[in-house]
C-alpha positions as a LaTeX table, in Angstrom:
\begin{tabular}{lrrr}
\hline
Residue & $x$ (\AA) & $y$ (\AA) & $z$ (\AA) \\
\hline
Met1 & 0.00 & 0.02 & $-0.06$ \\
Arg2 & 1.41 & 3.40 & $-0.93$ \\
Leu3 & 0.03 & 6.49 & 0.62 \\
Asn4 & 1.82 & 9.09 & $-1.50$ \\
Gln5 & 0.60 & 7.90 & $-4.85$ \\
Leu6 & $-1.92$ & 5.68 & $-6.64$ \\
Asp7 & $-0.72$ & 2.33 & $-7.69$ \\
Gly8 & $-0.34$ & 2.02 & $-11.47$ \\
Pro9 & $-2.31$ & $-0.43$ & $-13.80$ \\
Gly10 & $-2.31$ & $-3.94$ & $-12.21$ \\
Gly11 & $-1.25$ & $-2.64$ & $-8.78$ \\
Ala12 & 2.15 & $-1.68$ & $-10.15$ \\
Val13 & 3.93 & 1.25 & $-8.81$ \\
Pro14 & 5.63 & 3.25 & $-11.47$ \\
Ser15 & 9.43 & 3.71 & $-10.96$ \\
Pro16 & 10.84 & 7.10 & $-10.15$ \\
Ala17 & 12.17 & 7.35 & $-13.59$ \\
Asp18 & 8.69 & 6.90 & $-15.13$ \\
Gln19 & 7.19 & 9.59 & $-12.92$ \\
Lys20 & 6.81 & 13.16 & $-14.00$ \\
Gly21 & 6.35 & 15.91 & $-11.34$ \\
Asp22 & 3.11 & 17.79 & $-11.36$ \\
Leu23 & 3.34 & 20.11 & $-8.31$ \\
Ser24 & 2.69 & 23.74 & $-9.26$ \\
Val25 & 2.26 & 26.73 & $-6.95$ \\
Lys26 & 1.92 & 30.11 & $-8.12$ \\
Ala27 & 2.80 & 33.19 & $-6.27$ \\
Lys28 & $-0.87$ & 34.53 & $-6.80$ \\
Asp29 & $-1.90$ & 31.46 & $-4.84$ \\
Leu30 & 0.33 & 32.01 & $-2.01$ \\
Ala31 & $-0.36$ & 35.70 & $-1.94$ \\
Ala32 & $-4.15$ & 34.75 & $-1.52$ \\
Ile33 & $-3.47$ & 32.48 & 1.35 \\
Gly34 & $-1.31$ & 35.07 & 3.12 \\
Asp35 & $-3.67$ & 37.66 & 2.57 \\
Ala36 & $-6.54$ & 35.54 & 4.05 \\
Ala37 & $-4.36$ & 34.59 & 7.19 \\
Phe38 & $-3.51$ & 38.44 & 7.57 \\
Lys39 & $-7.30$ & 39.32 & 7.48 \\
Leu40 & $-8.21$ & 36.64 & 9.76 \\
Tyr41 & $-5.65$ & 37.73 & 12.15 \\
Gln42 & $-6.94$ & 41.41 & 12.02 \\
Arg43 & $-10.60$ & 40.46 & 12.51 \\
Leu44 & $-9.81$ & 37.89 & 15.30 \\
Asp45 & $-7.63$ & 40.47 & 17.09 \\
Lys46 & $-10.41$ & 42.84 & 16.96 \\
Asp47 & $-13.29$ & 40.65 & 17.73 \\
Gly48 & $-11.90$ & 37.57 & 19.48 \\
Asp49 & $-12.15$ & 39.04 & 22.85 \\
His50 & $-15.35$ & 41.23 & 22.87 \\
Ala51 & $-16.74$ & 39.24 & 25.57 \\
Gln52 & $-13.69$ & 39.03 & 27.67 \\
Asn53 & $-14.45$ & 41.69 & 30.18 \\
Thr54 & $-18.16$ & 40.90 & 30.81 \\
Ser55 & $-17.35$ & 37.18 & 31.03 \\
Ala56 & $-14.42$ & 37.74 & 33.61 \\
Thr57 & $-16.65$ & 40.15 & 35.65 \\
Ala58 & $-19.55$ & 37.57 & 35.60 \\
Ala59 & $-17.13$ & 34.78 & 36.56 \\
Lys60 & $-15.62$ & 36.84 & 39.54 \\
Asp61 & $-19.17$ & 37.83 & 40.80 \\
Leu62 & $-20.37$ & 34.32 & 40.69 \\
Lys63 & $-17.24$ & 32.54 & 42.05 \\
Asp64 & $-18.07$ & 33.21 & 45.66 \\
Asp65 & $-21.55$ & 31.64 & 45.61 \\
Phe66 & $-21.82$ & 29.45 & 42.76 \\
Glu67 & $-19.46$ & 26.61 & 41.33 \\
Ile68 & $-20.39$ & 27.95 & 37.80 \\
Gly69 & $-18.25$ & 31.03 & 38.50 \\
Gly70 & $-15.15$ & 28.92 & 38.53 \\
Ala71 & $-16.18$ & 27.22 & 35.50 \\
Leu72 & $-16.78$ & 30.36 & 33.54 \\
Ser73 & $-13.40$ & 31.59 & 34.68 \\
Asp74 & $-11.82$ & 28.43 & 33.21 \\
Val75 & $-13.80$ & 29.01 & 30.07 \\
Val76 & $-12.58$ & 32.60 & 29.76 \\
Glu77 & $-8.93$ & 31.51 & 30.22 \\
Thr78 & $-9.29$ & 28.70 & 27.86 \\
Trp79 & $-10.90$ & 30.98 & 25.13 \\
Arg80 & $-8.00$ & 33.52 & 25.40 \\
Thr81 & $-5.47$ & 30.86 & 25.21 \\
Gln82 & $-7.13$ & 29.44 & 21.93 \\
Val83 & $-7.60$ & 33.07 & 20.40 \\
Asn84 & $-3.89$ & 33.60 & 21.07 \\
Ser85 & $-2.82$ & 30.45 & 19.51 \\
Leu86 & $-4.95$ & 31.07 & 16.40 \\
Leu87 & $-3.56$ & 34.58 & 16.36 \\
Ala88 & 0.05 & 33.18 & 16.43 \\
Ala89 & $-0.75$ & 30.70 & 13.80 \\
Cys90 & $-2.28$ & 33.34 & 11.38 \\
Ala91 & 0.68 & 35.53 & 11.97 \\
His92 & 3.12 & 32.77 & 11.31 \\
Ile93 & 1.41 & 31.78 & 8.05 \\
Ser94 & 1.10 & 35.42 & 6.77 \\
Asn95 & 4.72 & 36.36 & 7.78 \\
His96 & 6.08 & 33.07 & 6.34 \\
Leu97 & 4.39 & 33.42 & 3.03 \\
Asp98 & 5.54 & 37.17 & 2.73 \\
Tyr99 & 9.15 & 36.22 & 3.58 \\
Thr100 & 8.94 & 33.27 & 1.22 \\
Lys101 & 7.79 & 35.44 & $-1.70$ \\
Lys102 & 10.48 & 37.97 & $-1.20$ \\
Ala103 & 13.14 & 35.59 & $-0.58$ \\
His104 & 12.48 & 33.52 & $-3.63$ \\
Ala105 & 11.46 & 35.97 & $-6.04$ \\
Gly106 & 15.01 & 36.62 & $-7.36$ \\
Asp107 & 15.68 & 32.75 & $-7.36$ \\
Glu108 & 12.40 & 32.10 & $-9.33$ \\
His109 & 13.34 & 34.68 & $-12.00$ \\
Tyr110 & 16.93 & 33.23 & $-12.46$ \\
Ile111 & 15.55 & 29.59 & $-12.49$ \\
Ala112 & 12.91 & 30.47 & $-15.08$ \\
Ala113 & 15.40 & 32.32 & $-17.25$ \\
Ser114 & 18.04 & 29.59 & $-17.08$ \\
Phe115 & 16.07 & 26.37 & $-17.87$ \\
Ser116 & 12.58 & 24.91 & $-17.86$ \\
Tyr117 & 11.06 & 22.14 & $-15.75$ \\
Glu118 & 10.75 & 20.02 & $-18.90$ \\
Thr119 & 14.70 & 20.33 & $-19.34$ \\
Leu120 & 15.16 & 19.13 & $-15.78$ \\
Asp121 & 12.73 & 16.28 & $-16.23$ \\
Glu122 & 14.40 & 15.02 & $-19.40$ \\
Asn123 & 17.84 & 15.26 & $-17.79$ \\
Phe124 & 16.68 & 12.98 & $-14.95$ \\
His125 & 15.40 & 10.17 & $-17.20$ \\
\hline
\end{tabular}
């Protein structure tokens, strides 16, 4: 069983020499992902905590007389932790894609001008 590809006809797996690469990623695709991550970060940073103060106040007020106060306090803490984790992930994705785009822009131009993927593929067969 192969998890990274489909078996060939009759269950045979093609040899690496018979395979041709088909991975293609365009800068436009990466930019769209980075932009979506940045927009999500901005919106979550603004709206992810709008109930923080009222929930924390309610938890404090209820804590002395009701067990639910402690539970609500735990929910407030967990929510904040999860929002922070998601903010960090969005920032990481957005920043990494911005960096990748800038770092590889010159490399991509050089590689595209020097040779094609078809030439590379031919040289490995």
